[in-house]
Backbone as numpy.savetxt, mean C-alpha at the origin, in Angstrom:
# Nx Ny Nz CAx CAy CAz Cx Cy Cz
-16.74 6.93 -11.62 -16.05 6.06 -10.67 -16.77 4.72 -10.59
-16.04 3.57 -10.61 -16.68 2.26 -10.52 -17.54 2.15 -9.27
-18.64 1.39 -9.40 -19.58 1.27 -8.29 -18.92 0.72 -7.04
-18.02 -0.26 -7.21 -17.36 -0.85 -6.04 -16.54 0.20 -5.30
-15.75 0.99 -6.04 -14.94 2.03 -5.41 -15.82 3.07 -4.73
-16.95 3.37 -5.36 -17.89 4.34 -4.79 -18.39 3.87 -3.43
-18.58 2.58 -3.29 -19.12 2.04 -2.04 -18.13 2.13 -0.88
-16.87 2.39 -1.18 -15.86 2.48 -0.12 -15.70 3.90 0.42
-16.38 4.86 -0.17 -16.15 6.26 0.18 -16.50 6.56 1.63
-17.61 6.02 2.13 -18.03 6.30 3.51 -16.97 5.81 4.49
-16.45 4.62 4.25 -15.41 4.08 5.11 -14.16 4.95 5.07
-13.75 5.38 3.89 -12.56 6.23 3.76 -12.76 7.56 4.48
-13.96 8.13 4.34 -14.25 9.41 5.00 -14.19 9.26 6.52
-14.74 8.17 7.02 -14.74 7.93 8.47 -13.31 7.78 8.98
-12.51 6.98 8.30 -11.12 6.78 8.73 -10.29 8.05 8.56
-10.68 8.91 7.60 -9.98 10.18 7.42 -10.16 11.07 8.65
-11.36 11.05 9.22 -11.60 11.83 10.44 -10.75 11.30 11.59
-10.65 9.99 11.69 -9.80 9.39 12.72 -8.33 9.79 12.51
-7.92 9.82 11.24 -6.55 10.23 10.91 -6.30 11.67 11.33
-7.23 12.56 11.02 -7.07 13.97 11.38 -7.01 14.15 12.90
-7.82 13.38 13.61 -7.79 13.45 15.07 -6.41 13.04 15.59
-5.86 11.98 15.03 -4.53 11.55 15.44 -3.46 12.58 15.12
-3.59 13.22 13.95 -2.61 14.23 13.55 -2.65 15.44 14.48
-3.85 15.81 14.91 -3.98 16.95 15.82 -3.39 16.61 17.19
-3.63 15.39 17.64 -3.15 14.98 18.96 -1.63 14.83 19.00
-1.05 14.26 17.94 0.39 14.03 17.93 0.91 14.06 16.49
1.12 15.25 15.94 1.57 15.35 14.54 2.95 14.75 14.30
3.76 14.60 15.36 5.11 14.05 15.17 5.08 12.60 14.72
3.96 11.92 14.94 3.83 10.51 14.55 3.02 10.37 13.26
3.19 11.33 12.36 2.38 11.33 11.14 2.55 10.06 10.32
3.77 9.50 10.28 3.98 8.28 9.50 3.13 7.13 10.05
3.10 7.02 11.37 2.30 5.98 12.01 0.81 6.21 11.75
0.38 7.48 11.80 -1.03 7.79 11.54 -1.41 7.40 10.11
-0.55 7.68 9.16 -0.83 7.33 7.76 -0.95 5.82 7.59
-0.03 5.09 8.21 -0.07 3.63 8.10 -1.32 3.06 8.76
-1.70 3.63 9.91 -2.90 3.16 10.60 -4.14 3.43 9.75
-4.20 4.60 9.13 -5.34 4.93 8.27 -5.45 3.92 7.13
-4.35 3.73 6.40 -4.38 2.81 5.25 -4.69 1.39 5.70
-4.08 0.98 6.81 -4.32 -0.36 7.31 -5.75 -0.56 7.76
-6.34 0.45 8.39 -7.72 0.34 8.88 -8.70 0.20 7.72
-8.50 0.97 6.66 -9.39 0.90 5.50 -9.33 -0.49 4.86
-8.12 -0.97 4.62 -7.99 -2.25 3.92 -8.36 -3.41 4.83
-8.11 -3.31 6.13 -8.50 -4.37 7.05 -10.02 -4.55 7.03
-10.74 -3.43 6.95 -12.21 -3.51 6.90 -12.67 -4.12 5.58
-12.06 -3.70 4.48 -12.47 -4.22 3.17 -12.08 -5.69 3.01
-10.88 -6.04 3.44 -10.38 -7.40 3.21 -10.95 -8.42 4.19
-11.12 -8.00 5.45 -11.50 -8.97 6.48 -12.72 -8.56 7.30
-13.31 -7.40 7.02 -14.49 -6.98 7.75 -14.22 -6.55 9.17
-12.97 -6.28 9.50 -12.60 -5.93 10.87 -12.50 -4.41 11.03
-13.05 -3.90 12.12 -12.93 -2.49 12.44 -11.73 -2.28 13.35
-11.06 -1.15 13.17 -9.88 -0.84 13.98 -10.25 -0.67 15.45
-11.55 -0.48 15.74 -12.01 -0.31 17.12 -12.07 -1.63 17.87
-12.07 -2.74 17.16 -12.13 -4.04 17.83 -10.81 -4.32 18.55
-10.88 -5.04 19.68 -9.69 -5.22 20.53 -8.46 -5.76 19.81
-8.64 -6.72 18.89 -7.49 -7.38 18.29 -7.08 -6.80 16.94
-7.92 -5.92 16.37 -7.67 -5.48 15.00 -6.40 -4.66 14.86
-6.16 -3.75 15.80 -4.97 -2.90 15.68 -3.69 -3.74 15.72
-3.70 -4.79 16.54 -2.52 -5.66 16.58 -2.34 -6.38 15.25
-3.46 -6.76 14.61 -3.38 -7.39 13.29 -2.79 -6.42 12.27
-3.25 -5.17 12.33 -2.74 -4.15 11.41 -1.24 -4.00 11.58
-0.79 -3.94 12.82 0.64 -3.79 13.09 1.43 -4.98 12.57
0.88 -6.16 12.74 1.58 -7.36 12.26 1.69 -7.37 10.74
0.61 -6.97 10.07 0.66 -6.94 8.61 1.63 -5.87 8.13
1.65 -4.72 8.81 2.59 -3.66 8.42 4.03 -4.11 8.64
4.26 -4.93 9.65 5.61 -5.49 9.83 5.99 -6.36 8.64
5.02 -7.12 8.13 5.27 -7.93 6.93 5.58 -7.03 5.74
4.83 -5.92 5.62 5.06 -4.97 4.53 6.48 -4.44 4.58
6.92 -4.03 5.76 8.27 -3.49 5.91 9.33 -4.55 5.60
9.03 -5.79 5.95 9.96 -6.88 5.65 10.07 -7.10 4.15
8.92 -7.08 3.45 8.93 -7.24 1.99 9.73 -6.13 1.34
9.55 -4.90 1.82 10.31 -3.78 1.27 11.81 -3.98 1.47
12.17 -4.55 2.61 13.60 -4.77 2.90 14.18 -5.87 2.02
13.51 -7.01 1.96 14.09 -8.14 1.23 14.03 -7.95 -0.27
13.12 -7.07 -0.75 13.01 -6.84 -2.19 14.04 -5.84 -2.70
14.75 -5.19 -1.80 15.76 -4.21 -2.21 17.01 -4.93 -2.71
17.52 -4.54 -3.88 18.72 -5.19 -4.43 19.90 -5.09 -3.46
20.60 -6.18 -3.30 21.78 -6.19 -2.43 21.49 -6.48 -0.98
20.22 -6.76 -0.65 19.89 -7.06 0.74 20.58 -8.33 1.23
20.82 -9.23 0.31 21.46 -10.50 0.65 22.67 -10.72 -0.25
23.67 -11.40 0.28 24.89 -11.67 -0.48 24.59 -12.48 -1.74
23.52 -13.30 -1.69 23.17 -14.12 -2.84 22.76 -13.27 -4.04
22.34 -12.02 -3.80 22.02 -11.12 -4.92 23.26 -10.82 -5.75
24.40 -10.75 -5.08 25.66 -10.45 -5.76 26.34 -11.72 -6.28
26.19 -12.80 -5.51 26.81 -14.08 -5.89 25.72 -15.15 -5.99
25.02 -15.21 -7.13 23.91 -16.17 -7.30 24.30 -17.62 -7.07
25.60 -17.93 -7.18 26.04 -19.31 -6.98 25.70 -19.80 -5.57
25.47 -18.85 -4.64 25.14 -19.23 -3.26 23.78 -19.93 -3.18
22.97 -19.81 -4.23 21.69 -20.51 -4.26 21.87 -22.02 -4.16
23.04 -22.49 -4.54 23.32 -23.93 -4.52 23.61 -24.45 -3.11
23.80 -23.55 -2.16 24.08 -23.99 -0.79 22.90 -24.75 -0.22
23.15 -25.79 0.57 22.04 -26.50 1.22 21.36 -25.60 2.24
20.14 -25.95 2.58 19.31 -25.15 3.47 20.04 -24.80 4.76
20.71 -25.77 5.37 21.32 -25.55 6.68 22.53 -24.62 6.62
23.08 -24.41 5.41 24.23 -23.52 5.25 23.84 -22.15 4.70
22.57 -21.95 4.38 22.12 -20.71 3.73 21.18 -19.94 4.65
21.68 -18.96 5.38 20.80 -18.21 6.29 19.67 -17.50 5.57
19.89 -17.08 4.31 18.81 -16.39 3.59 17.66 -17.34 3.29
17.95 -18.63 3.09 16.88 -19.61 2.87 16.10 -19.86 4.15
16.81 -19.92 5.26 16.14 -20.14 6.54 15.26 -18.95 6.91
15.76 -17.74 6.64 14.95 -16.56 6.92 13.72 -16.52 6.03
13.88 -16.86 4.76 12.74 -16.88 3.84 11.66 -17.85 4.32
12.08 -19.02 4.79 11.12 -20.00 5.30 10.42 -19.49 6.55
11.20 -18.87 7.44 10.61 -18.33 8.67 9.60 -17.23 8.37
9.95 -16.33 7.46 9.05 -15.24 7.11 7.80 -15.77 6.43
7.97 -16.77 5.57 6.82 -17.35 4.87 5.87 -18.00 5.86
6.40 -18.76 6.83 5.56 -19.44 7.81 4.82 -18.43 8.68
5.51 -17.35 9.09 4.89 -16.33 9.92 3.78 -15.61 9.17
4.04 -15.30 7.91 3.05 -14.61 7.09 1.82 -15.47 6.88
2.02 -16.74 6.54 0.90 -17.63 6.28 0.07 -17.86 7.54
0.73 -17.96 8.69 0.00 -18.14 9.95 -0.90 -16.94 10.22
-0.41 -15.73 9.93 -1.20 -14.52 10.12 -2.41 -14.52 9.20
-2.20 -14.83 7.92 -3.30 -14.84 6.96 -4.34 -15.91 7.30
-3.87 -17.05 7.78 -4.80 -18.12 8.17 -5.66 -17.68 9.35
-5.05 -16.97 10.29 -5.78 -16.51 11.47 -6.86 -15.51 11.07
-6.52 -14.59 10.18 -7.51 -13.62 9.71 -8.64 -14.31 8.96
-8.31 -15.29 8.13 -9.34 -16.03 7.40 -10.25 -16.79 8.35
-9.66 -17.39 9.39 -10.45 -18.14 10.36 -11.43 -17.23 11.09
-11.02 -16.01 11.39 -11.92 -15.06 12.06 -13.11 -14.73 11.17
-12.87 -14.57 9.87 -13.97 -14.29 8.95 -14.91 -15.49 8.86
-14.35 -16.67 8.79 -15.17 -17.89 8.72 -16.04 -18.01 9.96
-15.49 -17.67 11.12 -16.27 -17.70 12.36 -17.38 -16.66 12.32
-17.07 -15.46 11.80 -18.07 -14.40 11.72 -19.21 -14.78 10.78
-18.93 -15.58 9.76 -19.95 -15.99 8.80 -21.01 -16.88 9.43
-20.74 -17.42 10.61 -21.71 -18.25 11.31 -22.69 -17.41 12.13
-22.42 -16.11 12.24 -23.30 -15.23 13.02 -24.54 -14.87 12.21
-25.50 -14.23 12.87 -26.75 -13.87 12.20 -26.53 -12.81 11.12
-25.62 -11.87 11.37 -25.35 -10.80 10.41 -23.85 -10.75 10.10
-23.37 -11.65 9.27 -21.94 -11.63 8.94 -21.57 -10.37 8.17
-20.39 -9.87 8.43 -19.92 -8.65 7.77 -19.36 -8.96 6.39
-19.65 -8.07 5.45 -19.15 -8.25 4.10 -17.65 -7.94 4.05
-16.92 -8.69 3.27 -15.49 -8.47 3.08 -15.03 -9.26 1.88
-13.82 -8.96 1.41 -13.26 -9.72 0.30 -13.10 -11.19 0.69
-12.72 -11.44 1.94 -12.53 -12.82 2.39 -13.85 -13.57 2.41
-14.92 -12.92 2.87 -16.24 -13.57 2.86 -16.65 -13.91 1.44
-16.42 -12.98 0.51 -16.76 -13.25 -0.89 -15.98 -14.45 -1.41
-14.70 -14.51 -1.06 -13.88 -15.64 -1.49 -14.42 -16.95 -0.93
-14.72 -16.98 0.36 -15.20 -18.21 0.99 -16.55 -18.63 0.43
-17.41 -17.66 0.11 -18.71 -17.98 -0.49 -18.56 -18.58 -1.88
-17.53 -18.14 -2.61 -17.37 -18.54 -4.01 -16.05 -19.28 -4.25
-15.55 -19.93 -3.23 -14.23 -20.57 -3.32 -14.17 -21.61 -4.44
-15.21 -22.42 -4.57 -15.20 -23.44 -5.62 -15.16 -22.81 -7.00
-15.86 -21.70 -7.16 -15.87 -20.99 -8.45 -14.48 -20.44 -8.77
-13.78 -19.92 -7.76 -12.45 -19.36 -7.98 -11.39 -20.44 -8.19
-11.63 -21.62 -7.65 -10.69 -22.71 -7.83 -9.39 -22.55 -7.06
-9.45 -21.91 -5.91 -8.26 -21.69 -5.08 -8.37 -22.47 -3.78
-7.25 -22.93 -3.28 -7.23 -23.59 -1.98 -7.39 -22.55 -0.87
-7.58 -23.02 0.36 -7.70 -22.09 1.49 -6.48 -21.19 1.59
-5.30 -21.78 1.52 -4.08 -20.99 1.68 -3.84 -20.06 0.49
-4.19 -20.50 -0.72 -4.05 -19.63 -1.88 -4.95 -18.41 -1.76
-6.20 -18.63 -1.32 -7.11 -17.52 -1.13 -6.65 -16.58 -0.04
-6.13 -17.16 1.05 -5.63 -16.33 2.15 -4.47 -15.47 1.69
-3.61 -16.02 0.84 -2.46 -15.27 0.34 -2.89 -14.17 -0.62
-3.85 -14.46 -1.50 -4.32 -13.45 -2.45 -4.84 -12.23 -1.71
-5.68 -12.46 -0.70 -6.27 -11.35 0.04 -5.23 -10.70 0.96
-4.37 -11.51 1.55 -3.33 -10.96 2.41 -2.36 -10.07 1.68
-1.97 -10.48 0.47 -1.05 -9.65 -0.31 -1.74 -8.39 -0.81
-3.07 -8.45 -0.97 -3.81 -7.23 -1.30 -3.63 -6.22 -0.19
-3.70 -6.67 1.05 -3.49 -5.79 2.19 -2.07 -5.24 2.16
-1.10 -6.13 1.96 0.30 -5.70 1.95 0.55 -4.64 0.89
0.00 -4.88 -0.31 0.23 -3.95 -1.42 -0.46 -2.62 -1.20
-1.67 -2.65 -0.64 -2.44 -1.42 -0.50 -2.04 -0.56 0.68
-1.72 -1.18 1.81 -1.41 -0.40 3.02 -0.11 0.37 2.86
0.94 -0.30 2.42 2.23 0.36 2.31 2.27 1.46 1.27
1.66 1.20 0.12 1.69 2.18 -0.96 0.85 3.41 -0.65
-0.30 3.20 -0.02 -1.16 4.34 0.34 -0.45 5.24 1.34
0.12 4.65 2.38 0.84 5.44 3.38 2.04 6.15 2.76
2.74 5.48 1.86 3.91 6.08 1.21 3.51 7.29 0.38
2.38 7.20 -0.33 1.92 8.32 -1.13 1.57 9.52 -0.25
0.99 9.27 0.91 0.64 10.35 1.82 1.90 11.01 2.39
2.93 10.22 2.65 4.19 10.79 3.12 4.85 11.62 2.02
4.75 11.15 0.78 5.30 11.91 -0.34 4.57 13.24 -0.51
3.28 13.24 -0.23 2.51 14.49 -0.29 3.07 15.51 0.70
3.35 15.07 1.93 3.91 15.98 2.93 5.25 16.54 2.46
6.08 15.69 1.89 7.38 16.13 1.39 7.21 17.14 0.27
6.26 16.88 -0.63 6.02 17.79 -1.75 5.56 19.16 -1.27
4.71 19.19 -0.25 4.22 20.46 0.26 5.34 21.26 0.95
6.26 20.56 1.59 7.41 21.24 2.20 8.30 21.87 1.14
8.41 21.20 0.00 9.26 21.69 -1.08 8.59 22.81 -1.89
7.26 22.83 -1.90 6.55 23.78 -2.77 5.51 24.56 -1.97
5.93 25.53 -1.17 4.99 26.30 -0.35 3.94 27.05 -1.18
4.27 27.39 -2.43 3.29 28.06 -3.28 2.08 27.16 -3.50
2.33 25.90 -3.81 1.22 24.96 -4.02 0.51 24.65 -2.72
1.25 24.61 -1.63 0.62 24.36 -0.33 -0.38 25.47 -0.01
0.00 26.71 -0.30 -0.89 27.84 -0.04 -2.12 27.78 -0.92
-1.93 27.45 -2.21 -3.08 27.34 -3.12 -4.01 26.22 -2.69
-3.43 25.11 -2.25 -4.24 23.98 -1.79 -5.04 24.37 -0.55
-4.38 25.05 0.37 -5.02 25.47 1.61 -6.21 26.39 1.30
-6.01 27.33 0.41 -7.08 28.27 0.04 -8.26 27.54 -0.57
-7.98 26.57 -1.43 -9.07 25.85 -2.09 -9.88 25.02 -1.10
-9.20 24.32 -0.20 -9.90 23.51 0.80 -10.70 24.39 1.74
-10.15 25.55 2.11 -10.86 26.47 3.01 -12.16 26.98 2.39
-12.21 27.06 1.07 -13.44 27.52 0.41 -14.56 26.49 0.54
-14.19 25.23 0.70 -15.18 24.16 0.80 -15.52 23.83 2.25
-14.50 23.79 3.09 -14.69 23.40 4.49 -15.45 24.47 5.27
-16.28 24.02 6.20 -17.00 24.93 7.08 -16.87 24.40 8.51
-17.49 25.13 9.44 -17.47 24.67 10.83 -18.28 23.39 11.00
-19.14 23.09 10.04 -20.05 21.96 10.17 -19.63 20.73 9.38
-18.76 20.89 8.40 -18.39 19.71 7.61 -17.01 19.87 6.97
-16.42 18.71 6.63 -15.16 18.66 5.92 -15.44 18.38 4.44
-14.52 18.68 3.56 -14.70 18.31 2.15 -14.84 16.79 2.02
-15.66 16.34 1.07 -15.79 14.90 0.84 -15.73 14.60 -0.65
-15.99 13.37 -1.01 -15.84 12.95 -2.41 -16.78 13.71 -3.34
-17.92 14.15 -2.85 -18.86 14.89 -3.70 -18.31 16.25 -4.10
-17.27 16.72 -3.42 -16.69 18.03 -3.72 -15.54 17.96 -4.72
-15.18 16.79 -5.19 -14.00 16.64 -6.04 -14.04 17.53 -7.28
-15.21 17.67 -7.87 -15.29 18.49 -9.09 -14.98 19.95 -8.81
-15.11 20.38 -7.55 -14.83 21.77 -7.17 -13.43 21.92 -6.54
-12.62 20.88 -6.64 -11.28 20.90 -6.04 -10.21 20.57 -7.09
-10.08 21.40 -8.11 -9.10 21.10 -9.17 -7.65 21.08 -8.68
-7.31 21.95 -7.73 -5.94 21.97 -7.22 -5.65 20.68 -6.44
-6.61 20.23 -5.66 -6.45 18.97 -4.93 -6.19 17.83 -5.91
-7.00 17.75 -6.95 -6.85 16.67 -7.93 -5.49 16.74 -8.61
-5.08 17.95 -8.98 -3.80 18.12 -9.67 -2.63 17.72 -8.79
-2.67 18.12 -7.53 -1.55 17.82 -6.63 -1.47 16.32 -6.34
-2.62 15.67 -6.18 -2.61 14.22 -5.97 -1.95 13.53 -7.15
-2.32 13.93 -8.37 -1.73 13.32 -9.57 -0.24 13.62 -9.66
0.15 14.84 -9.32 1.56 15.22 -9.40 2.41 14.46 -8.38
1.87 14.28 -7.18 2.62 13.54 -6.16 2.84 12.10 -6.61
1.81 11.49 -7.20 1.94 10.11 -7.67 2.91 10.01 -8.84
3.01 11.07 -9.63 3.98 11.07 -10.72 5.39 11.28 -10.18
5.51 12.22 -9.26 6.82 12.60 -8.71 7.43 11.48 -7.87
6.61 10.84 -7.06 7.09 9.75 -6.20 6.16 8.54 -6.37
6.26 7.85 -7.51 5.38 6.70 -7.76 5.59 5.60 -6.73
4.50 4.97 -6.33 4.59 3.92 -5.31 4.29 2.54 -5.87
4.02 2.46 -7.17 3.72 1.17 -7.77 4.99 0.35 -7.93
4.81 -0.88 -8.37 5.91 -1.85 -8.34 6.87 -1.76 -9.52
6.85 -0.69 -10.27 7.74 -0.59 -11.42 9.20 -0.60 -11.04
9.52 -0.23 -9.80 10.91 -0.19 -9.38 11.42 -1.48 -8.79
10.61 -2.53 -8.82 11.05 -3.83 -8.30 12.02 -4.46 -9.29
13.11 -5.05 -8.81 14.08 -5.67 -9.73 13.45 -6.73 -10.62
13.85 -6.74 -11.89 13.39 -7.74 -12.85 14.60 -8.49 -13.41
14.38 -9.71 -13.84 15.45 -10.52 -14.43 15.17 -10.71 -15.92
16.15 -10.37 -16.76 15.98 -10.51 -18.20 15.88 -11.98 -18.58
14.94 -12.30 -19.46 14.78 -13.69 -19.91 15.58 -13.96 -21.18
16.11 -12.89 -21.80 16.96 -13.06 -22.98 17.92 -11.88 -23.08
18.95 -12.01 -23.92 19.90 -10.92 -24.13 19.18 -9.68 -24.63
19.67 -8.51 -24.21 19.04 -7.26 -24.64 20.12 -6.19 -24.77
19.80 -5.15 -25.52 20.70 -4.02 -25.69 19.93 -2.74 -25.45
20.51 -1.84 -24.66 19.86 -0.56 -24.39 20.89 0.56 -24.53
20.68 1.42 -25.51 21.55 2.57 -25.77 23.03 2.17 -25.77
23.33 1.10 -26.48 24.71 0.66 -26.62 25.22 -0.26 -25.54
24.43 -0.45 -24.48 24.84 -1.34 -23.39 24.28 -2.74 -23.64
25.14 -3.74 -23.61 24.70 -5.12 -23.78 24.35 -5.71 -22.42
23.14 -6.25 -22.32 22.66 -6.84 -21.08 22.35 -8.31 -21.34
23.17 -9.22 -20.84 22.95 -10.64 -21.10 21.72 -11.18 -20.37
21.21 -12.28 -20.85 20.08 -12.94 -20.19 20.41 -13.21 -18.73
19.38 -13.14 -17.90 19.47 -13.37 -16.45 20.05 -12.18 -15.68
20.36 -11.07 -16.39 20.81 -9.86 -15.71 19.67 -9.29 -14.86
19.98 -8.83 -13.66 18.99 -8.18 -12.81 18.94 -6.70 -13.19
17.77 -6.23 -13.59 17.59 -4.83 -14.00 16.65 -4.15 -13.01
17.09 -3.01 -12.51 16.28 -2.25 -11.56 16.01 -0.88 -12.15
14.81 -0.65 -12.63 14.46 0.62 -13.25 14.38 1.72 -12.20
15.08 2.81 -12.43 15.07 3.94 -11.50 13.94 4.88 -11.89
12.72 4.50 -11.52 11.56 5.27 -11.95 11.50 6.65 -11.29
12.07 6.80 -10.11 12.06 8.11 -9.47 12.86 9.12 -10.29
13.96 8.68 -10.87 14.77 9.60 -11.67 14.00 10.09 -12.89
13.18 9.22 -13.45 12.46 9.57 -14.67 11.45 10.70 -14.44
10.97 10.83 -13.21 9.96 11.86 -12.91 10.39 12.68 -11.69
11.65 13.06 -11.66 12.21 13.62 -10.43 11.95 15.11 -10.24
11.52 15.83 -11.31 11.32 17.27 -11.12 10.09 17.52 -10.27
10.20 18.52 -9.40 9.13 18.81 -8.45 7.94 19.46 -9.12
6.77 19.26 -8.51 5.59 19.94 -9.01 5.71 21.44 -8.78
5.19 22.21 -9.70 5.24 23.66 -9.59 4.08 24.24 -10.38
3.78 25.52 -10.19 2.67 26.13 -10.95 2.84 26.01 -12.46
4.04 25.77 -12.94 4.25 25.72 -14.39 4.13 24.32 -14.97
4.20 23.27 -14.14 4.12 21.94 -14.72 3.01 21.06 -14.15
2.28 21.54 -13.15 1.15 20.78 -12.64 -0.08 21.11 -13.47
-0.61 20.10 -14.12 -1.75 20.31 -15.01 -3.04 20.18 -14.22
-3.80 21.24 -14.15 -5.06 21.23 -13.41 -6.20 20.98 -14.38
-6.92 19.89 -14.15 -8.07 19.57 -15.01 -9.02 18.66 -14.25
């Protein structure tokens, strides 16, 4: 495992305990707990903020709202202009989708600027907290990015990581509901490691082959990466007899490609 990823394990383990506590207290809000977990981890890495601080949870919620907005606007057909591209020629005052895009962009940038400003203020303290934003500000001239460009790079890292991590955890729950055999095997394996004094951690991974296999299978079965985002062809293309002219919007249905459920016969344990 890369050294940088290794250094994040303690933070992930700590937030995992907070997640479990939330699940025990109110399991009906599991989606919210997953999003809070993912948001807390990335907020600490990106901006050095702990979820325990008074304003951090509100920041997490605001960023997650941006994530949900991106998911909505990136879906094909969300706007009439997706079907009738000629509407792009409409002036700003006649195009509600342009006005919404500007409003969302301004709101997003204001949020990222505020988070960056908090890090810059923290850097003036005796013991500034390490974060991706601090690294950027320390080496901004080397990176050659403006303040807003740097804020966007780190902000979109949060957007990409929080939503996808929470989505993968939700897919895991769905997979376990569909495959009780694997759920039972997973439960048995974790029980062999867990004791009254400790929970399984990253050092136990080599002794958790079923855990590793199920994580890989869930990511295959319900991929959360951006492969399903609509793409526009830059030239004419042909696929299995279908002619696709340049500028056609193509949306790969990656879920269909890996739609069969994990089972004892197709989950590879290694």
